[in-house]
Each structure stands twice: as structure tokens, then as C-alpha cells.
C-alpha positions as CSV (number, residue, x, y, z in Angstrom):
1,M,-3.7,27.6,18.5
2,T,-6.6,25.5,17.3
3,A,-7.2,21.9,18.2
4,R,-6.0,20.8,14.8
5,D,-2.6,22.5,15.4
6,T,-2.1,20.3,18.5
7,A,0.1,17.3,18.2
8,I,-2.0,14.2,18.7
9,L,1.2,12.0,18.3
10,R,4.8,12.9,19.1
11,V,7.8,10.8,18.2
12,E,11.0,11.9,19.9
13,N,14.4,10.7,18.8
14,I,13.4,7.1,18.1
15,S,15.8,4.7,16.5
16,K,15.7,1.0,15.3
17,S,18.3,-1.3,14.1
18,F,18.1,-4.8,12.6
19,G,21.5,-6.4,13.3
20,P,24.1,-4.0,11.8
21,T,21.5,-2.2,9.7
22,R,20.3,1.1,11.2
23,A,16.8,1.3,9.8
24,V,15.6,4.4,11.7
25,I,18.0,6.9,13.2
26,D,17.0,9.5,15.8
27,V,13.8,10.6,14.1
28,S,11.4,13.1,15.7
29,L,7.9,14.1,14.5
30,E,5.0,16.1,15.6
31,L,1.8,14.9,14.0
32,R,-1.5,16.8,14.3
33,A,-5.1,15.9,14.7
34,G,-7.1,16.6,11.6
35,E,-4.3,16.3,9.1
36,I,-3.1,14.0,6.4
37,H,0.6,13.7,6.9
38,G,2.6,12.3,3.9
39,L,5.7,10.2,4.5
40,I,8.0,9.7,1.6
41,G,11.5,8.4,0.8
42,E,13.2,5.9,-1.4
43,N,13.0,2.2,-0.8
44,G,15.0,1.4,2.4
45,S,14.7,4.9,3.7
46,G,13.0,3.7,6.9
47,K,9.3,4.6,6.3
48,S,7.8,1.2,7.0
49,T,10.0,0.6,10.0
50,L,9.1,4.0,11.5
51,L,5.4,3.3,11.0
52,S,5.7,-0.2,12.4
53,M,7.1,1.2,15.6
54,I,4.2,3.6,15.9
55,A,1.7,0.7,15.2
56,G,3.3,-1.6,17.8
57,I,4.7,-4.1,15.3
58,H,8.3,-3.4,16.1
59,A,9.8,-2.3,19.4
60,R,12.0,0.8,19.2
61,D,15.6,0.6,20.4
62,Q,15.5,4.1,21.9
63,G,13.5,7.3,22.0
64,S,10.0,8.1,23.2
65,M,6.4,8.4,21.8
66,F,3.5,10.3,23.2
67,K,-0.2,10.2,22.2
68,S,-2.4,13.1,23.3
69,N,0.5,14.2,25.6
70,R,0.6,10.8,27.4
71,P,3.4,8.2,27.1
72,Y,2.6,5.8,24.3
73,D,4.4,2.5,24.2
74,P,2.4,-0.2,22.5
75,L,3.9,-3.7,22.7
76,S,1.7,-5.1,19.9
77,P,-0.6,-4.0,17.2
78,A,-3.5,-5.0,19.5
79,Q,-2.3,-2.6,22.2
80,A,-1.9,0.1,19.6
81,N,-5.4,-0.6,18.4
82,E,-6.8,-0.3,21.9
83,Q,-5.2,3.2,22.1
84,G,-6.7,4.3,18.8
85,V,-3.9,3.6,16.3
86,S,-4.6,1.3,13.4
87,M,-2.3,0.5,10.4
88,V,-2.8,-1.1,7.0
89,V,0.6,-2.5,6.2
90,Q,2.3,-2.7,2.9
91,E,2.5,-6.5,3.0
92,L,-0.6,-8.6,2.8
93,G,-1.8,-9.5,6.2
94,L,-4.9,-11.6,5.8
95,V,-5.4,-15.3,6.8
96,D,-6.0,-17.1,3.5
97,G,-8.0,-19.9,5.1
98,L,-10.6,-17.5,6.7
99,T,-13.4,-15.7,5.0
100,V,-13.5,-12.0,4.4
101,T,-15.9,-11.6,7.4
102,E,-13.7,-13.7,9.7
103,N,-10.6,-11.7,8.7
104,I,-12.3,-8.3,9.4
105,F,-13.2,-9.3,12.9
106,L,-10.2,-11.5,13.6
107,G,-9.4,-11.3,17.4
108,K,-12.6,-9.3,17.9
109,T,-15.2,-12.0,17.7
110,Q,-16.1,-11.9,21.4
111,Q,-18.4,-8.9,20.7
112,F,-20.6,-11.2,18.7
113,A,-20.6,-14.0,21.3
114,R,-23.3,-15.0,23.6
115,R,-22.9,-17.9,26.0
116,G,-19.8,-18.9,24.1
117,I,-21.5,-19.1,20.7
118,I,-20.6,-16.6,18.0
119,N,-23.4,-15.1,16.1
120,L,-22.0,-15.4,12.5
121,K,-25.1,-13.8,10.9
122,R,-24.6,-10.7,13.0
123,M,-20.9,-10.6,12.3
124,R,-21.6,-10.9,8.6
125,E,-24.1,-8.0,8.8
126,E,-21.6,-5.8,10.6
127,A,-19.0,-6.6,8.0
128,A,-21.4,-5.6,5.2
129,L,-22.2,-2.4,7.1
130,A,-18.5,-1.6,7.4
131,F,-18.0,-1.7,3.7
132,A,-21.2,0.3,3.0
133,S,-20.7,3.0,5.7
134,W,-17.2,3.9,4.5
135,G,-18.2,3.9,0.8
136,I,-15.7,1.1,0.0
137,A,-16.4,-1.3,-2.9
138,P,-17.8,-4.5,-1.3
139,V,-15.9,-7.8,-1.4
140,P,-17.7,-11.1,-1.2
141,L,-18.0,-11.6,2.5
142,D,-18.0,-15.4,2.4
143,A,-15.1,-15.7,0.1
144,L,-11.8,-17.1,1.4
145,A,-9.1,-14.5,1.6
146,G,-6.8,-16.8,-0.4
147,T,-9.1,-16.5,-3.4
148,L,-9.0,-12.7,-3.5
149,T,-7.0,-10.4,-5.7
150,V,-4.3,-8.1,-4.2
151,E,-6.7,-5.1,-4.5
152,E,-9.6,-7.0,-2.8
153,K,-7.3,-8.0,0.0
154,K,-6.2,-4.4,0.5
155,L,-9.8,-3.3,0.7
156,V,-10.5,-5.9,3.3
157,E,-7.5,-4.8,5.4
158,L,-8.7,-1.2,5.1
159,V,-12.2,-2.1,6.3
160,R,-10.6,-4.2,9.1
161,A,-8.8,-1.1,10.4
162,L,-11.8,1.2,10.5
163,P,-14.5,-0.4,12.8
164,T,-12.4,0.4,15.8
165,D,-12.8,4.1,15.0
166,P,-9.1,4.9,15.3
167,D,-8.0,8.5,15.8
168,V,-4.7,7.6,14.0
169,L,-4.8,5.7,10.8
170,I,-1.6,4.6,9.1
171,L,-1.7,3.6,5.4
172,D,1.5,2.2,4.1
173,E,1.5,2.2,0.2
174,I,-2.0,0.7,-0.2
175,T,-3.1,2.8,-3.2
176,A,-0.7,1.1,-5.7
177,A,-3.0,-1.9,-5.7
178,F,-6.2,0.1,-6.2
179,S,-8.2,0.8,-9.4
180,H,-9.1,4.4,-10.2
181,N,-12.6,4.1,-8.7
182,N,-11.3,2.6,-5.5
183,R,-8.6,5.3,-5.2
184,V,-11.3,8.0,-5.6
185,A,-13.4,6.3,-2.9
186,L,-10.3,6.2,-0.6
187,Y,-9.6,9.9,-1.2
188,E,-13.2,10.7,-0.2
189,L,-12.9,8.5,2.9
190,L,-9.6,10.2,3.9
191,A,-11.2,13.7,3.5
192,E,-14.1,12.6,5.7
193,L,-11.7,11.2,8.4
194,K,-9.7,14.4,8.3
195,S,-12.8,16.5,8.8
196,Q,-13.5,14.3,11.9
197,G,-10.2,15.3,13.4
198,K,-8.4,12.1,12.7
199,L,-4.7,11.9,11.9
200,I,-3.8,10.0,8.7
201,L,-0.2,8.9,8.1
202,F,0.0,8.3,4.4
203,V,2.8,6.6,2.4
204,S,2.9,6.5,-1.3
205,H,5.6,6.5,-4.0
206,N,3.2,8.5,-6.2
207,L,4.4,12.0,-5.3
208,S,1.6,13.8,-7.2
209,E,-0.8,11.8,-5.1
210,V,1.0,12.7,-1.8
211,L,1.0,16.4,-2.8
212,A,-2.7,16.4,-3.6
213,L,-3.7,14.7,-0.4
214,A,-1.3,15.7,2.3
215,D,-1.2,18.8,4.4
216,R,2.4,18.3,5.4
217,I,5.1,15.9,4.1
218,T,8.0,14.4,5.9
219,V,11.0,13.2,3.9
220,L,13.2,10.3,5.1
221,K,16.6,9.3,3.6
222,D,18.8,6.5,4.8
223,G,16.8,6.1,8.0
224,E,17.0,9.8,9.0
225,K,14.5,12.6,8.8
226,V,15.5,15.2,6.1
227,T,12.7,17.7,6.7
228,T,9.0,18.3,7.2
229,L,7.3,20.8,4.9
230,D,3.9,22.1,3.9
231,A,2.6,20.3,0.8
232,A,1.1,23.5,-0.6
233,E,4.6,25.1,-0.7
234,S,6.4,22.1,-2.3
235,S,6.6,20.4,-5.7
236,E,7.5,17.0,-7.1
237,D,11.0,18.2,-8.2
238,E,11.7,19.5,-4.7
239,L,10.6,16.2,-3.1
240,K,12.7,14.2,-5.4
241,R,15.7,16.3,-4.6
242,L,15.2,15.9,-0.9
243,M,14.7,12.1,-1.2
244,V,17.9,11.4,-3.1
245,G,20.0,14.3,-1.9
246,R,20.7,15.8,-5.3
247,E,19.0,17.5,-8.3
248,I,17.2,15.1,-10.5
249,K,17.6,16.0,-14.2
250,E,15.7,13.1,-15.6
251,T,12.3,11.8,-14.8
252,Y,12.7,10.0,-11.4
253,Y,9.6,7.9,-11.7
254,Y,8.4,5.9,-14.7
255,T,5.7,7.5,-16.6
256,P,3.9,6.2,-19.8
257,A,5.0,9.3,-21.7
258,R,8.6,8.1,-21.6
259,L,7.7,5.2,-23.8
260,A,5.4,7.1,-26.2
261,D,8.0,7.5,-28.9
262,Q,9.6,4.1,-28.7
263,E,9.1,1.4,-31.3
264,P,7.0,-1.5,-29.9
265,V,8.9,-4.8,-29.6
266,L,5.7,-6.9,-30.0
267,I,2.4,-6.2,-31.8
268,A,-0.6,-8.5,-31.6
269,D,-3.5,-7.6,-33.8
270,G,-7.1,-8.9,-34.1
271,I,-6.9,-11.4,-31.3
272,T,-10.1,-12.5,-29.6
273,V,-10.0,-13.9,-26.0
274,A,-13.2,-15.4,-24.5
275,G,-15.4,-13.4,-26.9
276,V,-13.6,-10.1,-26.1
277,L,-11.9,-8.5,-29.1
278,I,-8.7,-6.8,-28.2
279,S,-7.8,-4.8,-31.3
280,V,-4.2,-3.8,-30.6
281,V,-1.8,-4.7,-27.8
282,T,1.6,-3.2,-27.8
283,E,4.2,-4.3,-25.3
284,S,7.3,-2.2,-24.9
285,S,9.5,-3.3,-22.0
286,R,7.4,-1.9,-19.1
287,R,4.1,-1.1,-20.8
288,T,1.0,-2.9,-22.0
289,S,-2.0,-1.1,-23.3
290,T,-5.4,-2.4,-24.4
291,Y,-8.7,-1.1,-25.4
292,K,-10.3,-3.4,-22.8
293,S,-8.3,-3.0,-19.7
294,W,-9.9,-5.9,-17.9
295,G,-8.7,-8.2,-20.7
296,K,-5.1,-7.5,-20.0
297,L,-4.6,-10.5,-17.8
298,Y,-5.9,-12.9,-20.4
299,M,-4.0,-11.2,-23.2
300,L,-0.7,-11.5,-21.3
301,D,-1.3,-15.2,-20.6
302,L,-2.0,-15.8,-24.3
303,L,1.1,-13.9,-25.4
304,W,3.1,-16.1,-23.1
305,V,1.8,-19.2,-24.7
306,I,2.8,-17.8,-28.1
307,L,6.2,-16.5,-27.1
308,S,7.1,-19.5,-25.1
309,R,7.5,-21.5,-28.3
310,A,10.1,-19.0,-29.6
311,I,11.9,-17.8,-26.5
312,S,13.6,-20.0,-24.0
313,A,15.8,-17.6,-22.1
314,V,15.8,-14.0,-21.0
315,D,19.1,-12.1,-20.7
316,L,20.1,-9.8,-17.8
317,F,17.4,-11.2,-15.3
318,F,19.0,-10.3,-12.0
319,G,22.3,-10.1,-13.8
320,Q,22.1,-13.6,-15.3
321,T,20.6,-15.4,-18.3
322,Q,17.5,-17.2,-17.0
323,Q,15.8,-20.1,-18.5
324,I,12.0,-19.4,-18.6
325,S,9.9,-22.5,-18.3
326,S,6.5,-21.3,-17.1
327,L,4.1,-18.4,-17.0
328,A,4.8,-17.9,-13.3
329,Q,8.5,-17.2,-14.1
330,A,7.6,-14.9,-17.1
331,S,4.9,-12.6,-15.7
332,L,3.9,-10.3,-12.9
333,S,0.1,-10.1,-12.7
334,R,-2.3,-8.9,-10.0
335,F,-2.0,-12.5,-8.6
336,R,1.8,-12.1,-8.3
337,E,1.9,-13.4,-4.8
338,K,0.7,-16.8,-6.1
339,R,1.9,-16.9,-9.6
340,F,5.3,-15.2,-9.7
341,R,8.1,-17.7,-9.2
342,P,11.5,-16.0,-9.8
343,R,14.5,-18.3,-9.7
344,H,16.5,-15.5,-7.9
345,G,15.4,-12.6,-5.8
346,E,11.9,-11.6,-4.8
347,V,9.3,-8.9,-5.4
């Protein structure tokens, strides 16, 4: 047995409930050094709760955890971090009123202090080095976190998790916010960490991505472990079946090809925004395509201004007819955490 076949982290029969809801039920895992381990399941299957217990965010109700064959029982994320476990959570976790640099070293500024004074210049240099050394696209270090896009915030959270050199890195659905270039950079980073013998716990709803990256995959359903299998011996169809408990005859996840033959409900032609010509935009329920992808945000805002004069209500929004009175109620953009204001429900 090689070192990489040895379990660096063992989870034995752990459970967690929130009131009457049993979020995780008697789950056991053996996670190896030097592997990327995918964790998949439908929304509400218990993925984030399980990872949160490993990362010290939530206390487990029962069961045991062991790291490098020693009892592992973190009472907080800080304690987990001290023991080599870092997590980038699904929800945004930066402090909006602090700069990028301050967020990266939040709670760790004493390493830059001398006689009670923090060396901000050195801290900033270390933040820049962290981005560069891991090959991650830089984010303005002096920018307030509250001014960043969702993608930029996720990049900062990733960099914040890495300077401690964790031997267990947990990534909970971070790639959904990333551009193609940043995804490629992340994949290269994960390959490097894997070669160093790190364990990466990777969650994504993109099954093709999980299959491409992971060595093994664990499937959760309704809080319980269904199985763990080798990624090389599995397929998207098999994973979908395991996730939902039945054969899936139709495409389980949305893909652009499903809309390719549908008639567009709106066509805008020859519109120029801020000097950028967007020749054709078609919007068909869940798809928007442009020749200039970085002009989409402006185009959608402009379309809202045009359509708002003709449309005052949307049927079947959370089961009700909703009066739409602002862009924040009508759109989901990359700034959705600030601009989306649904009257009912949440995103």
C-alpha cells in the first residue's frame, strides 16, 4: 500500500440534524492523501453540511473523525485550519468593509506585527505573492471586498485558504462563478496540490467537471451516503441515476443544446452600447448569447429598460403573478447578491 492509498481523513458514522431535519445521516468516508475526491448530490442531499462538519463550521451530533489516524474534532474553522483543513464555502464569506489584503489575512495579522504595529506594506506584498505563486488571476489588493464581483470574491476566498498550506482543501461549488480562464487555472492548481499529496474535496453540480477532475466520487442522497466509486469507471448517466435513485431518461442538467431548436421570444438587432456593437442577442427563457460576452450585462440592463415599458407583470413567479417594478426584481446578474430583490423566496 502506497502513502497515497492511506486515509488522511476518516469520517465514521457522523450525523447532523437541524431541528426535525436530518441533514446528514450516519455517513462514513475514507479520504486519501494525494487524491481529488468528488462529492455530489442533489440540492439538500447533505453535501455542504457534511463538509461544514469536517471544516469545523458545524458540530456533529454523533460519530467520529480522524485525521492522520488521530482524533480530529475541530470546534471552529480556526481550529480546523490549525490542523491543516481549509474550506472555501459556497456562500460568500468576505467582510465587505475590508480590503482584499485585509480579508486574505483576517485573523492572521499578528505575523505582520512588530511592537503592536502591523506592517501593511509587507502584508500587501504577501497577498500579491499568494496570487502569483498559485497562478490565480490577481484581484486589486486595495479594493474593498464589497465592490468585487462574485467571481473576484471567490478568487480571494481561494487565495485566503492557501497560504496556510493545508493538507486538506475543501472546495464547495466555487467553479460555477469562474470564467473559463480561471477554471483552467484552478484545474492546474488542483493538479499541483494533488501531486504534493494534498487531499482535495471537490463539490460541483457540473458532473462532467467532477468526472474529469476526481479520482473517486461519493454520492449523497437525502443525507445518506449512496456509494463511493472510481471516477474512471463511472459516467454522467450513472451518477445521475445514483443521485436521484432512478433512471434519468431526459437531460438532467440544463444544456444550451436543449434550446437550440426553439424559437427566440425576443430579438434585438443592431444595438450599440457604450461603443460596443452587439450584432444579435437572442433571449429564450434561460439563455442569452452575444458576440461580445463581456457586453451581456449592459445588454440585459438595456433590454430591461425597453421591456419595462411594455411588461408590468410576470406570471408563475414562485407560483404567483408578480408585479415587476425594477431591474433588481427582473434580473439575475453577476452582482445578484446586491441587485436581485425578489418579492418572495431567495436565490
